[in-house]
PATIVEX-664000 format. One record per residue: residue in three letters; x, y, z of N, C-alpha, C in turn. Coordinates in steps of 0.1 Angstrom, whole numbers, plus 2048, in hexadecimal, padded with zeros to 3 digits. Layout:
<atoms>
ALAXYZXYZXYZ
...
</atoms>
This chain:
<atoms>
UNK3EF44592D3F44419203E943B917
UNK3E844090B3DE43B9013E44318F8
UNK3DC4278F33E141E8E93E04258DC
UNK3EB4288D53EB42E8C83E94248BD
UNK3E54298B23E44208A63F141E8A0
UNK3F341289A3FF40F894400415886
UNK40C41688140E41D874407417869
UNK40141F8603FA41B85440441684A
UNK40F41E84841841B83D42140F840
UNK42640E84C42F40384F4283F684D
UNK41B3F58504143E984E40E3E7840
UNK4113F183740C3EF8293FE3F5829
UNK3F83F381E3EA3F981B3DF3F0821
UNK3DF3F082E3D53E88363CE3F1840
UNK3C13F383F3BB3FC8493BD3F7857
UNK3C04008603C43FC86D3B83F6875
UNK3AC3FC8733A13F687A39F3E7876
UNK3A13E58693A03D78643AA3CE86B
UNK3B73D386C3C13CB8723BD3C8881
UNK3B83D28883B43CF8963A93C6897
UNK39F3C688D3943BE88E3983AF88C
UNK3A23AD8843A739F8813AD39988D
UNK3AF3A18983B639C8A43AB3978AE
UNK39E3998AB3943978B53933888B9
UNK39737F8B13973718B53A236E8BE
UNK3AB3778C13B63758CA3B237C8D7
UNK3BB37E8E03B93868EC3B93948E7
UNK3AD39B8E83AB3A88E13B33B38E8
UNK3BA3BB8E03C13C68E53B83D18E9
UNK3BC3D98F43B43E58F73B43EE8EB
UNK3A93F68EA3A83FF8DE3AF40C8E1
UNK3AD4168D83B54228D93AF42C8E3
UNK3A54278EB3A04308F63A442A904
UNK3AB41F9043AE4189103BB41D917
UNK3BB4209233C742392B3CE41792F
UNK3DA41592B3E240992E3E940D93C
UNK3E240B9473E74109543E640695F
UNK3E63F995B3E63EE9653EE3E295F
UNK3F23DA9683F93CE9643F03C595B
UNK3E33C495F3DA3BC9583D83C1949
UNK3D83CE9483D63D393A3E33D2932
UNK3EE3D39383FB3D09313FB3C292D
UNK3F73B99353F73AA9323EE3A8926
UNK3E23AE9263D93AC91B3DF3B290E
UNK3E63BD90F3EC3C29033F83BA8FE
UNK4003B590740B3AD9034073A08FC
UNK3FB39B9003F638F8FB3F33908EC
UNK3F239C8E73F039E8D83FD3A28D1
UNK4083A08D84163A48D241C3988CA
UNK4133918C34183858BC4123878AE
UNK41A3828A341538489540737E893
UNK3FE38688D3F038188B3EE37B87D
UNK3F93798763F937186A40436786A
UNK40435E86040F353860416353853
UNK42134C85342A34B84742933D840
UNK41F33584541F32884041E326831
UNK41532E82B41232C81D41E32F814
UNK42333C81642E34080C43B33A810
UNK43E33881D44B33282044B32381C
UNK44031C81D44030E81944030D80A
UNK4393158034383147F54453177EE
UNK44D3217F445A3247EE46531A7F0
UNK4623117FA46D3087FE46D2FB7F6
UNK4762F27F94762E57F246D2DB7F9
UNK4642DF80245A2D780844C2D9800
UNK44D2DD7F44422DF7EB4452DA7DD
UNK43C2D57D643E2D07C94332D37C0
UNK4352D27B342A2D47A94252C67A6
UNK4182C47A94112B67A840D2B479A
UNK40C2BE7924072BC7843FB2C4780
UNK3FA2C67733EF2CE76D3E22C8771
UNK3D82D07763CB2CA7793CA2C3786
UNK3D52C378D3D52BB79A3D52C67A6
UNK3CB2C57AE3CA2CF7B93C52DD7B4
UNK3C42E57BE3BF2F37BC3CA2FD7B9
UNK3C83077B23D13127B03CE31E7B9
UNK3D83247BE3D63307C63E33377C6
UNK3E23447C23EF34C7C13F734D7CD
UNK3F134B7D93F934B7E640233F7E7
UNK3FF3347E04073297DF4103297D2
UNK40932C7C740F32B7BA41A3357B7
UNK4183417BC42234C7B942F3497C2
UNK42E3477CF43A3447D64413377D1
UNK43932D7CC4403217C74493257BB
UNK44432F7B344C3347A745633F7AB
UNK4563427B845F34C7BD45C35A7B7
UNK44F35C7B644A3697B14433707BC
UNK44537D7BD4403857C84313857C7
UNK42A3847D341C3867D44193947D7
UNK41039A7CF40D3A87D04003A97D9
UNK4003B27E23F43B47EA3F53AE7F8
UNK3EB3B08003EC3AC80E3E13A1811
UNK3DF3998073D538E8093D9384814
UNK3CF37D8193D23738233DC36981F
UNK3E63668283F035C8253FC36281D
UNK3FB36F81A40637581241237A81A
UNK41D37D81342938281A42538F821
UNK41E39881A41A3A58204113A382C
UNK40939A82C400397838409393844
UNK41338B84241C38884D424394851
UNK42939C8484303A884B4273B1854
UNK41B3B38504113BB85840F3B5865
UNK40D3A886640A3A18734163A387D
UNK4223A287842E3A488042F3B2886
UNK42C3BC87D42D3CA8824213CE88B
UNK4163C788940B3C989240F3C48A0
UNK4153B98A041A3B38AD4243BC8B3
UNK42D3C18AC4383CA8B14313D78B7
UNK4273DC8B04203E88B541A3E58C3
UNK4143D98C540E3D68D14193D58DC
UNK4243CF8D942F3CE8E24343DB8E6
UNK4363E58DD43A3F28E04313FA8E8
UNK4243F88E641A3FF8EE41B3FA8FD
UNK41D3ED8FE41E3E890C42B3ED913
UNK4363ED90B4423F1911441400915
UNK43B40890D43A41691143141891D
UNK42641091E41E41192A42640D937
UNK42E4039364363FE941440409945
UNK44541093B44F41A93E449426945
UNK43D42A94143643694542E434952
UNK42942895442142696042941F96B
UNK42642197742C41B98242540E986
UNK4284039804203F79814263ED98A
UNK4323EF98F4383E699843F3DA992
UNK4453D299A44C3C69954433BC98E
UNK4373BC99142E3B198B42C3B397C
UNK4303BE97742F3C096843B3BC961
UNK4463B89684533B59614523A9958
UNK44B39E95C44A393953443397945
UNK43A3A09464333A593943D3AE931
UNK4453B593844F3BD9314593B392A
UNK45D3A993146539F92B45F39891F
UNK45239592044B38F91544A399909
UNK4473A690C4463AF9014543B18FA
UNK45E3B190146C3B28FB46F3A68F2
UNK46C39A8F746F38E8F046638D8E4
UNK4593918E64503908DA45439B8CF
UNK4583A68D445D3B08CA46A3AB8C2
UNK4723A48CA47E39E8C347A3938B9
UNK47138B8BD46C3808B54663858A8
UNK45D38F8A845739489C46139A893
UNK46A3A28984753A789047E39C88A
UNK48139289248938888D483380881
UNK47637D88346F37687846E37E86B
UNK46D38B86D46D39486147B39485B
UNK48539486349339485E495387856
UNK49137B85B49336F85548D36F847
UNK48137484547937383947B37F82F
UNK47F38A83447F39782C48D39D82B
UNK4973978304A439D8304AF39282C
UNK4BA3978284C538D8254C9385832
UNK4CB3798314CE37183D4DB375843
UNK4DB3758514E73788584F236E855
UNK4FE37285450A36A85151536C85B
UNK51836186252236286C530367866
UNK53537286D54237786954238185D
UNK53638385853438D84C53039A852
UNK5303A484952C3B284D51E3B3850
UNK5153AB8495073AB84B5013B984A
UNK5063C083F5023CE83D4F73D0833
UNK4F13C582F4E53C68264D93CB82E
UNK4CF3D18284C33D68304BD3CC838
UNK4BA3D08454B23C884E4A43CB84C
UNK49D3CC85848F3D085848E3DC862
UNK4843E58614833F086A4803EA878
UNK4893EE8824873E988F4803F4897
UNK4733F189A46B3FB8A146A3F98B0
UNK46E4038B746F4028C646640C8CD
UNK45D4138C745541D8CD44741D8C6
UNK43D4208CD4304218C742F42C8BC
UNK42742A8B24264338A741943B8A8
UNK41A4488A640F4518A840C45989B
UNK41345689041145D88440E452879
UNK40645686F40244D86440E44A85C
UNK41645485842245185042E455857
UNK43744C85A44344E86144F448858
UNK45A45085746544B84F46E441857
UNK47143785147942C858485429850
UNK48F42385749B41D85149B40E853
UNK49F40684A4A03F884C4AD3F4854
UNK4B63FE8554C23FA85C4C93EF854
UNK4D13E785B4D83DC8554D43CF85C
UNK4D83C48564D53B785C4DD3B686A
UNK4E93BC86A4F03BC8764E93C4881
UNK4E53D087E4DE3D88884D13D288D
UNK4CA3CC8834BE3C68874C03BA891
UNK4CA3B288E4CD3A78974D23AC8A4
UNK4D93B78A44DE3BC8B14D23C08BA
UNK4C83C68B44BC3CB8BB4B33BF8C0
UNK4B23B58B74AB3A98BB4B23A28C7
UNK4BF3A18C64C639A8D24C53A28DF
UNK4C53AF8DE4C33B88E94B63B68F0
UNK4AB3B68E849E3B48ED49C3A68F3
UNK4A139C8EC4A038E8F04A738C8FD
UNK4B33908FE4BB38D90B4B5395916
UNK4B13A19144AB3A991F49E3A3923
UNK49539F91948939A91C48A38C924
UNK493384920494377926497378935
UNK49E3829394A1384948494388950
UNK48A38C94947E391950473387950
UNK47337E94746837494546636C952
UNK45936995445636196045135395A
UNK44D34A96344833D95F43A33F959
UNK43533495342833594D41D337957
UNK41F33796441533996E40E34796D
UNK41535096740F35E96640535F95B
UNK4043549523FB3559473F034B948
UNK3E434F9433D93469423DB33B938
UNK3E133E92D3E43359223F333691E
UNK3FC33092640A33392541032F917
UNK40A32591041032190340E32C8F9
UNK4063368FB4053418F140D34D8F5
UNK41734B8FE41F35690342E352903
UNK43635C904444359905448356914
UNK44634991744B34592445A343923
UNK46134192E47033F92D474334923
UNK46C32892346F31D91A46E32290C
UNK46332890846132D8FB46B3378F6
UNK46F3408FF47934A8FC4873448FA
UNK48A33990249733390049732B8F2
UNK48B3268EF48A31F8E248C3298D6
UNK4863358D848833F8CE4973448CD
UNK49D3458D94AB3488D94B433E8D2
UNK4B03318D44B83278CD4B73298BE
UNK4AB32C8B94AA32F8AA4B233B8A6
UNK4B13468AE4B73528AB4C73508AA
UNK4CC3498B44DB3488B34DF33D8A9
UNK4D63348A54D932B89A4DB33488D
UNK4D233D88B4D434687F4E034E881
UNK4E435288D4F035B88F4FD35388F
UNK4FC34589050833D89050F33D89D
UNK5093408A850F3408B550B3338BC
UNK5133288B950F31B8BC50D3188CB
UNK51631D8D351531A8E25083208E7
UNK50532C8E34F93328E74EC32A8E3
UNK4ED3248D74E231C8D34E03108DD
UNK4EB30A8E04EB2FF8EA4E63038F7
UNK4EC30E8FC4E831390A4D931690B
UNK4D431D9014C53219014BC3148FF
UNK4C030C8F54B83008F34B72F78FF
UNK4C22F69064C32ED9124B92F291D
UNK4B730091E4AF3059284A0305924
UNK49D2FF91948F2FF9144872F491B
UNK48E2E991E4872DD92448D2DA932
UNK4852D993C48A2D694A4922C994A
UNK49D2CA9504A52BE9524AB2B8945
UNK4AB2C093A4B02BC92D4A92B0928
UNK49D2AD92C4952A192848E2A491B
UNK4952A591048E2A890448629C8FF
UNK48B2909014842848FB476282900
UNK47328790C46628691245C29190E
UNK46229B90745A2A79034592AA8F5
UNK45D2A08EC45C2A18DE44E29D8D9
UNK44B29F8CC43F29B8C643E28C8C6
UNK4342868CC4332788CD42C2728C1
UNK4342728B643026F8A942B2608A8
UNK4332578AE4302498AD4292438B9
UNK42424C8C241D2468CD41024D8CF
UNK40F2588D740225E8DA3FC2648CE
UNK40326B8C63FD2718BA3F92678AF
UNK40125C8AE3FE2528A53F124A8A8
UNK3EE2498B53E22428B93D524A8B8
UNK3D62568B43CA25F8B33C325C8A5
UNK3B625F8A53AF25F8983B426C891
UNK3B026D8843B427887C3AF285882
UNK3A328688639D29288C3A3295899
UNK3A628B8A23AD28D8AE3BB2938AC
UNK3C228D8A23D029289F3CF2A089A
UNK3C62A38913C52B188C3C22BB897
UNK3BA2B88A13B72C18AC3C32C18B6
UNK3CA2B68B83D42B68C23E22BA8BE
UNK3E52BA8B23F32BC8AE3F82CA8B2
UNK3F12D48B03F52E18B43EE2E68C1
UNK3EB2DD8C93E32E08D53ED2E58E0
UNK3E82ED8E93F02F28F43F22E78FF
UNK3EB2DC8FD3ED2D29073FA2C9904
UNK3FF2CB8F840B2C48F44182CA8FA
UNK4202C290042C2C69064362CC8FD
UNK4362C78F04402CB8E643D2D98E1
UNK4312DE8E242E2EB8DD4322F58E8
UNK43B2FE8E44403088EE4393168EB
UNK4373198DF4303268DC4263248D1
UNK41A3268D440F3258CA40A3338C6
UNK4053348B94013408B43F333F8AE
UNK3EA3478B03DD3488A93DF35289E
UNK3DD34D8913E03568863D435687C
UNK3D13618763C736386C3CD35C85F
UNK3C635185C3CC3498513C233F84B
UNK3C433C83E3BC3328383C4326833
UNK3D03268383DA31B8343D330D835
UNK3CC30B8403C62FE8433BB2FA83A
UNK3B63038323AB3008293B12FA81C
UNK3BE2FC8193C42F880D3CA2EA80E
UNK3C12E080E3C62D380F3CC2CD803
UNK3C82D27F73CD2CD7EB3D12D77E0
UNK3DB2E07E43E02E97DA3E82E27CF
UNK3E92E77C33F12E17B94002E17BD
UNK4042EC7C34112ED7C84112EA7D7
UNK4152DE7DB4142DB7E941B2CE7EC
UNK4162C67F541B2BA7FA4162AE7F1
UNK4202A97E841C29F7DE4242927DF
UNK42428B7D442927D7D343827D7D5
UNK43F2877D144E2887D24512897E1
UNK44A2927E844D2957F644928A7FF
UNK43F2837FC43A27880444426D806
UNK44E26D7FD4582627FF46026480B
UNK46027081146727281E461269829
UNK45526582744E25D83144B24F82C
UNK45024B82144E23D81C45B236819
UNK46623C81A47323681747C238823
UNK48522F82648E22F83249623C832
UNK49924183D4A224C83F4AF248845
UNK4B725184A4C424E84F4C424485B
UNK4B92428624B823886C4B722A867
UNK4B322985A4B021C8534A2218854
UNK49A22185B48B21E85C48322A855
UNK47622885646D23285046723A85B
UNK46524785945F25086245024C865
UNK44C24E87143E24A875435256874
UNK43926186E43026C86D423269866
UNK41827086A40B26E86340B273855
UNK40626B84C40526F83E3F626D83A
UNK3EF2778373E12778323E0279823
UNK3D927181C3D827280E3CA27480A
UNK3C727D8003BA27F7FA3BA2797EC
UNK3C326F7EA3C526A7DD3D226F7D7
UNK3DA2667D23E826A7CD3E62747C1
UNK3ED27F7C13F82827CA3F428D7D5
UNK3E828D7DA3E42977E43E62927F2
UNK3EF2987F93F32948073F22A0810
UNK3F129D81D3F22A78273F72A1834
UNK3FD2A983C4012A48493F62A5853
UNK3EB2AC8503E02AE8593E32B4866
UNK3ED2BD8663F22C38723E92CF877
UNK3E32D686D3DC2E38703CD2E2871
UNK3C82E587C3B92E687D3B52F587D
UNK3AB2F78743A630587339B30887C
UNK39A31587F38F319888389326881
UNK37E32A88737733588137133E88C
UNK37534A88C37035389736535B891
UNK35935989634D36089134C36E896
UNK34A37888D34838589233938988F
UNK33238188932438388631E377880
UNK31137887C30B36C876311369868
UNK31835E86831E35985B32B361857
UNK33036986033C37185C346370868
UNK35337186435D37086E36B36F868
UNK37436986F38236786A38735986C
UNK38D3538613933468623A1347869
UNK3A433E8723B133F8783B633187C
UNK3C233087E3C73238833D232688E
UNK3D431B8963DE31B8A13E931489C
UNK3F531A89B40131489740C3148A1
UNK41530B8A042130B8AA42C3138A4
UNK42F31E8AB43A3278A74473218AC
UNK44831B8B74543158BD4513088C3
UNK4592FE8C14572F18C74642EB8CD
UNK4622E18D646D2DA8DB4752D38D0
UNK46E2CE8C74742C68BC47E2CF8B4
UNK47A2DB8B04832E48A948F2E78B2
UNK48D2EA8BE4972EE8C74A22E38C9
UNK49D2D78CA4A72CC8CB4B02CB8BF
UNK4AA2CD8B34B12CC8A64BB2D88A5
UNK4B72E48AB4C02EF8AB4CC2EC8B3
UNK4CA2E58BE4D62E18C74DE2D78C0
UNK4D82CD8B94E02C38B34E92C98A8
UNK4E42D28A14EB2D98964F72E189C
UNK4F42E88A74FF2EF8AE50A2E68B4
UNK5062DA8BA5102D18BE5182CC8B2
UNK5122CA8A751A2C689B5242D0897
UNK5202DC8975282E88935352E889C
UNK5332E58A953E2E68B35462D98B4
UNK5422CF8AB54A2C38AB5462B98B6
UNK53B2BC8BD5372B38C952D2A98C3
UNK5332A08BB52B2968B352228D8BB
UNK5282888C751F27F8CF5132868D4
UNK5142928D850829A8DD4FF29C8D2
UNK50429F8C64FB2A28BA4F42958B7
UNK4FA28A8B74F427D8B44E92798BF
UNK4EC27D8CB4E227A8D64D62828D3
UNK4D728F8D04CB2968CD4C32918C0
UNK4CB28E8B64C52888AA4BD27B8AD
UNK4C32738B54BC2668B84B12688C1
UNK4B12718CA4A52758D249A2798C9
UNK49D2818BF4942868B548D27B8AE
UNK4952728A84902678A048925C8A9
UNK48D25B8B54872508BE4782518BF
UNK47225D8BE46425E8C045C2608B3
UNK46325F8A845D25F89B461254891
UNK46624989746A23E890462232896
UNK45A22B88E45222089345C215898
UNK4582108A44602058AA46F2088AB
UNK4722148AF4802198B04882108B9
UNK49320C8B549C2048BD4A920B8BE
UNK4AD2108CA4B92188CB4C62118C7
UNK4C62048C74D21FD8C44D31FC8B5
UNK4C81F88AE4C91F689F4C6203897
UNK4BE20C89D4B82178954C0224897
UNK4C82258A14CE2318A54D7236899
UNK4D72438974DF24A88D4EE24A892
UNK4F724688950524788C50C24E881
UNK51925288452125987952224F86D
UNK52424287052523886651923885D
UNK50D23886350123885C4FF244853
UNK50324F85950225C85250B25B845
UNK51725784752025683B51B24C831
UNK51524183551023782C50423C824
UNK4FB24382C4EE2488264F025481D
UNK4F825E8214FA26A81950726A811
UNK51026181451D26280D52526E812
UNK52327381E52A27E82453327982F
UNK54027A82D54A27583654D27F841
UNK54C28C83E54F296848544296853
UNK54829386053E29186A53429E86C
UNK53A2A986C5322B586E5282B7863
UNK52C2B68575232B884C5192AD84B
UNK51C2A184F51329684F50829885A
UNK50D29C86550329F8704F92AA86D
UNK4FF2B58674F62C08634EC2BC859
UNK4F02B484F4E72AF8454DC2A784B
UNK4E029F8554D629685C4CC29E863
UNK4D02A986A4C72B28714BE2B9867
UNK4C32BE85D4BB2C68534B02BD84D
UNK4B42B08494AB2A78434A02A384D
UNK4A42A185A49A29E8644902A9866
UNK4942B586648B2C18674832C285B
UNK4882C084F4812C18424742B9843
UNK4762AC84746B2A38484612A6853
UNK4672A985F45E2AB86B4562B786A
UNK45B2C28644542CF86444D2D2856
UNK44B2C784E4432C98424362CF845
UNK4322D883C4262E083D4262E984A
UNK4312ED84F4322F685A43A303856
UNK43F30484A44631084545431184A
UNK45930885246730A85847230684F
UNK4702FE84547A2F983C481305836
UNK47A31083347F31C82D48A322835
UNK48932184349332784C4A0320849
UNK4A13138484AD30C8464B330E838
UNK4AA31082F4AE3128214B631F820
UNK4B132A8264B83378254C533782E
UNK4C33308394CE3318434DA32883E
UNK4D731D8384E23148344E5315825
UNK4DF31F81E4E23228104DF316807
UNK4D431080A4D03048024C93087F5
UNK4CC3007EB4C53027DE4B72FC7DE
UNK4AD3037DA4A02FD7D949D2F97CA
UNK4982ED7C84952E97BB4862E67BA
UNK47F2EC7B14712EB7AF46F2E47A1
UNK4652DA7A14612D57944552DD78F
UNK4532DD7824482E477C4432DC770
UNK4362DA76F42F2D37644292DE75B
UNK42B2DC74E4242E57454172DE740
UNK4102E57374022E07334032D372D
UNK40E2CF7274102C27204142B772A
UNK4172BB73641C2B174042B2B0740
UNK4322B87394412B87394452BE746
UNK44E2B674D4542BB75A4612C1758
UNK4632CD75D4702D475D4732D876B
UNK47F2DC76D4832E077B48A2EE77B
UNK4882F578648E302788495303796
UNK49F30B7974A730B7A34A731A7A9
UNK4A731A7B64A93277BD4B53257C6
UNK4C032B7C14CD3297C84D03347D2
UNK4DA3327DA4DF33C7E34E33487DB
UNK4DF3547E04E23617DA4D83667D0
UNK4CE35E7CD4C33627C54BA36C7CD
UNK4B83777C74B03827CE4A237E7D2
UNK49D3747CB48F36F7CE48F3677DB
UNK49A3647E149A35D7ED4963667F9
UNK4953727F749137C8014833817FD
UNK47937F80546C38380146B392801
UNK4613977F84603A57F64573AC801
UNK45B3B88044533C080D4463C5807
UNK43C3C980E4313D08084353DC801
UNK4303DF7F54353EA7ED4323F87F4
UNK4273F87FC42440480342E40A80D
UNK43740181144140681B44A410815
UNK44B41180845341B80144F429806
UNK44242B80943E43880E44443C81B
UNK44943382245043682F45F43682D
UNK46343682147243781E47942A81F
UNK47141F81F47741182047A40C813
UNK48640880F4894028024843F4801
UNK47F3F07F647B3E27F34873DA7F1
UNK4853CD7F24903C47EE4933C47DF
UNK49F3C37DB4A23C37CC49C3B77C5
UNK4983BA7B94933AF7B049A3B07A3
</atoms>
């Protein structure tokens, strides 16, 4: 079996050899002359079945975790500025929506090549964990594409809006005609791959670097996110609970107020997304320059910093690290950049980011408990979450209660109050990680952006549920493969 090239059109106008070269800083995939005829070669190939680009820039910029700091403050860059204005970015530049689209389908192509080799070669039972990984990785890449480029799934609805092309076989032609199917059919195929793959996964012992692979823990965390979008609350709970041994979430969360707090800035920057951290379940190496943009005009500014300087529903202030380069320039300092040298003075910038964490998974479960009316269990998860990110946390005085929620938000309905508490906790914790966008589209939240004109006049614009701009645009080149773009 030969490793075939991935489709030119589905990935947009990006030379294939260029795409493959950008992967060299990762576990390099076998080239198109390599026979995929051993478990070791399958494992090497599956290691590349993860998106080689990230969504950090455009997802964060489009969300309400970004603000306009003012004219002349910070740098301008269309990769930040256009998504902030909810304007489509044209082209496949680094950090763009098209770059992420390409990176996901490149990952899918690698998964499909591995699955074809497993099917054709008699490699025995030792290859099954890698088959499971390939299936879950294929499901993950399609799911992330669906989140960003298709209408959100809605429980009980027809979900007949266009999904994304679900590719399940290697591609051998340059131009292939595809159908987007529907959101419903895309979710069905994601679920099929996810559930089948989960049954085959093995423990991290089969991997040299397990945090960069879909181990059972990472796959269950992904499943909790998937079923959260699908609105199947008990499955969210079931999968989230399987993520951490013994249901001991409190000991596996980000140690914001202890170990991480005691680090120097450089130590924190290097450690936050490290594979040594228990809270990181799936890490990704992505071609990105997001970490170089410490001071964009549209970014983390004085309005957003109030999340960390004023009391929240606990009655206390979050202990998360806030780094300032002078008001109103702030950063969480979570992302450490790296550079892979391909020659003297040349190479590729990349960063390691956390795609799935224990912290997100716990909040997924808390929200699901709230949806099912299991308020005490929801509060237990919320308080575990806050206990490690609140300075001098006292479980007697600082614990979140329904009464505190009602008083703080003015929401008397327990379910809605708990959900608001979860969403706000995630908004602050995952600042500069691109994840706020997921909750915005899933929960139909309105995004409000401020805008300063040349005279310093501040106005505000809104992006409400149902606005076509809430769905990112596909690369225009996919029209050559019969794929319709999102309406504008």
